N, C-alpha and C positions, 0 to 999 in steps of 0.2 A: 508558228504553232507551239503551244506548251501543253504538257500533259500532267494530270494529277489523278489520284485514285480516291473514289468516294463509294463507300458501301461495297467494296470489293470490285467495283467497276472502273475501268480506265476511261477518263473523260478528257476532252481537249478544250483549249481556249485559243482564240485566234486574234490576230491584230495586224495592223499595217506595217509595224516595225518591231524589231526585237524588244526595244524599250517598252512599247505598249503591251506586248505579251507579258514581259516580266512584271510590270505593274499590276496587270490584271491577275496574273497567277499568284502574286504575293497577296493581293486582296482576298482571293478565294481561299488560299491556304490559311490565312488569318481567320477568316470566317469559319472554316471547318474546325479550327482549334477552339473557337469560342462556341461551337455548337450551333452556328447559324445556318439558315437555309441557303442553298446555292442556286436553286432554281430548277425548273422542270426542263431538263436537258432534252427530253424527247418531245416536248410540245412544239408543234409546227407554228410558224409565225402566223399563218392564216387563222389558226384556232384562237390565238391570242387577240388578233385584230377583231374577230367577231365577238369575242367575249368582252373586249373593251368597248366596242360599239354598243352592245346591249346593256352592259352593267354600268358603265361610266358616262358614255356620251348621250344615249337616248334619254335618260331622265333629267339631264342637266342643261342641254343646249336647245336652242330654238329648232323647230321642225325644218326650216330652210337650211340651217347649218348642218343638221344631222344628215339631210339628203345629200349635201355636198360631201360630207365625210364618207357616207356609204358609197358614193360613186367613186371617190378616190381609192377606197379599198377594193371595190369590185373591178374597176377598169384598169387600175395601175399597179396596186401593191400585190394583190393576190396572184395575178398572172406572172409577175416577175420574181417575187420574193416569197410567195405563200408556202412553198414546199420546204424552205430553209428552216432549220430548227431555230427557235427564238434565241437560244443561248449561243448560237453560232453567228449571229449578226455582228458585224464589225464596222468600224468607221469606213474601211476601204469598200466593203460591200455596199454600204449606203451611198458612198460618194460615187461609185460606179453606176448605181441605180439613177441618181439624179443627173449625172453626166449624160447617160443614155437617153433619159427623158428630155433633156434639153436639146440634144442633137437630133433625136429621132432615129428611126430605123426603117427597114423595108415594111414592117408590119405595125409601125408605131409612128404617129405624127408627132413632131416636136411640140413640147409644151412651152408656153410663155413663162418668163421669169416670175410673173405674178402667180400663175398656177402652181409653179414649183414651190414658191414661198408658202402658198396655202396648204399644199400637201405636207411640206416640212413642218409647219406649225402644228397641224393636226397630229402628225406622226411623232413629233417631239413629246406632246402630251401623252400619247399612247405609250411610248417607251419609258417615259418618266414614271408612269403608273406601274409599269412592269418592274422597274427598279424598286419602287416602294413596296410592291407585293413580294419581293424577293426572287423574282424570276430572272432578273439581270443584276449584275454588279455595277454596271455603268451604262449610261445612255450613249449608244454608238452615234447618235446624231450630233453630239456636242462638238465633234471634230469635222463635221461636213461643211464645205464651203459652197454657197450658191452664187449663180451669176447675178450681177446687179440688175435691179429693175429700172428700166429707162422710164423717164417721165412721158406719159402719153400726151399727145397733142390734144388740147382742149378745144372743143367746138363752141363758139360763142356767136350769137346773132349780132349783126351790126344794128345800130339804132334804126336804120331804114328798114331792115328785115323785121325787127321786133315790132315796129309800127304797123307794117303790112300784115304781120301775123295777127296782131291784136284786132285790126280792122276786119280781117277775114273771120276771126272767131266770133266777133259781135254780129256779123252778118250770116253766120251759119244757120242752117235749118235745124240743127241739133242744139237745143238750149244748153246742154251740159258742156258745149264747147267753151263756155265762159271759164271753165276750169283751166284752160290753157293760159288765159290772161291772169287768172288768180295765181297760177304756179309761177309765172315769170315775174310776178309782183311780190312773191313771198319766199321763193326759193325752196318750197317743200318738194318732197319726192312724189312720184306718181302714186305709190301705194298709200302714202299719207294723205294725199289729196282725195283719193277714192274712199278712204276710211273716215273722212271728216263727216261728222253728223252735226245737226243744228244745235244739239245740246253742248257742242264743243265751242260754240260761238258766244262770246260775252257781249251782250247788247248794250252794256253800260260802258265798259272800258274799250270797246271796239277792238277786241283781240280774239284770237283763236287758240285753242289748246290742241296740241298734237298728242293724241293718246292711243292711237292705233294705226295699223297699216294693213292693207288688203293685198293679197296675192294668191295666185293659183299654184298649189304645191302638190307634189306627188304624195300619195298616201303611204303610211308606214305601218306595218302590223306590229303586234305585241312582241315579236321576236327580233324586231329591228330590220326586217327586210321590206323592200318596196313591194306594194301590193300590185300584182299583175292583173291585167284584164282577163276575163274568162274567155273572150274571143278576140282574135286579131292580134294578139301579142301586145307588147308594150306595158306600161304601168298606168294605173288609174290616178286621177288627180282630184283635188277638192279646192274650193274657194275658201281661203282661211283669213279670218280677221284676227290679228294678234297684236301684242304690244310692239312698239317701235324697236328698232335694232339695238339700241343701247339706252342707258339711263339718261344721257344727254339729249337723246332724240325726243324724249318727252319734254316738251317745251311750250312756252306761251309766245305767240308772235303778234305784235301790234300791227294793225293795218293803217296805212296812211289814208287820209280822207277820201280821195277819189276812188280807191279800191273799195272802201267801206260803202260809199254811196252806190257804187255799181253793184256790190254784193246785195244790198237791200233791194234794188230794182230787180235784180235777178231772182231774189227770193219770192217776190210777188208774182213774177212770171212763172216760176216753178210751181207755186201754189195753184195758179190757174190751170196749168198743164195737168197736174195731178188730179185736180177736181174734175176736169173734163173726162179723165179716165177712171173716175170713181174711187180715187185714193185720197185719204185724208192725211195731210202733212202732220207729223208728230216730231217731238224732240229727237227721236232716234232715226228720223229720215236722213239718208245720205244727202249732204249738201249738193253734190254733183251726181244726182241719181238718174236712172233710166226713166222714161216716161211713165213707167208703172211704179216708180218710187223705190226701185231695187238698186243694189250696189252694182256698179258697172264692172264687167269683166275687164281685167287689165289689157288683154289682147284686143278686145272690142274698142276700148278707149284709145289704144295705140293706133288702130285703124282710123278712128275719127281724127286723131292728131295728124296722121299722114295725109288725109284728105284735105284738112285745113291748110297744111303746108302747101299743097298743090294749088289750092284756091288762092293762096297769098302770093304764089310765084316765088316761094322761098325754097332753096335747095334742100334735099332730104337730109334730115338730122334725126338723132334719137331724142326722146322726150327729156332725158336727163340734161340735155344742152340748155333747157330753160332754167334749170337750177344754176348752171354755170353763168348764164347770162345775167340772172338776178344778182349774183355775187359780184360780178364784174361791174355792173351798173352801180351797185351800192358803194364800192370802193371809189369809182369814178366820181360819185357824188360826195365823197369825203366821209363816209360812214366809218366810225371807229372799228378797228379790226376785231377787238374783243366783243363788241356788240354784234357784229356780223357773225362771228363764230358762234355766239349764243343762238342767234336766229336760225343758222344753218344746222345747229345741233351737233357741232363738233366738240370733242372732248377738250381740245386745247386750241388756243389761238394759233399756235405754231402750225397745226394741221391746215388751218385756213390760209396762213401765209404761204405754205408750201404749194397749195393748189393755185392761189390767185396772185402770186407775186408779180405776174405780168401786168397787172392793173395798177401797180403802185408807183412807178416812176414819176408820173405827173402829180400824183397825190403827195409824194415826198417833196417835190419842188414847191408845191403850194404851201405845204406845212412849214417848210423852211422859211418861205417868204413872210409867213406870219410872225416869225421870230424878230423881224425888223423893228417891231414896236418896242423892243427892249434895248435898242441901240440909238 
């Protein structure tokens, strides 16, 4: 701990080592000499967290991202660190926080390395803004070390399982089950599939445009708090159609002939179904709609997926495994990694490589064998 005097008051600065305190104290004294702001020494960390959420996060990030941020603050940061003064945060304080969250405690379940990384990234932005605003002289997260994130085991359907699932989808009593086949043939996400409208389909080039995604999210009020139910507790939710998760997620995907032909057959059957229910198909009609032409609830479609898996005799998997299956089949078929990356909506081909390197060994061998024509 180091001490200095500001406006007649004795203040303290903390650090994990003598050298850290010396450097911070030197920076503060230099700033005082130049007439700079030192920060709000009495501001509680919880106050700054809420100010940052409302002023900087709420207007700039997607609703789903903000909901994650708010839960990190409410469930993890405020209970453990909220009472500490913002100016008293140190590298050691933050390191102890992340260590405890990783190990867990009697009243706290351990968090995964991925969750810790998400909290770290949000918190780093929050404290970086505090530095810009003059509340802190350095970001205490800069010295924090996180556990490495292990690669999650990826679930991929075998060719036999994929064939059985496609057959069960075609034989389903629910017409929109065709969305399962469409997803495993294009690699789109569930929210993107549910958000697809007929005006996103190019009938000349046989392509689709990914321009929106659908999901059910918690409501957020104008003050940045989750809206609570009037009765029964919990929070209220709403079905939201929004832009895809990133710039690269807005993309055009070409359909191979068999998928295109099946999509056109499906379209005629959907038109007949809607007509029987007194609904007129329009360009804004969801491609994979309910019988009344409405957007499917993600949870309702997930239930349809689980039923279809059971009918196909395929072991229980999550819907996202269809995307992994498409990517694996594409690499097995020899698709260029950069083309696949573009279809999946990844920002870089390296991201695709990191995810699907398991499918490359045989592809590499075949590619090398093609080099024999030059010898």
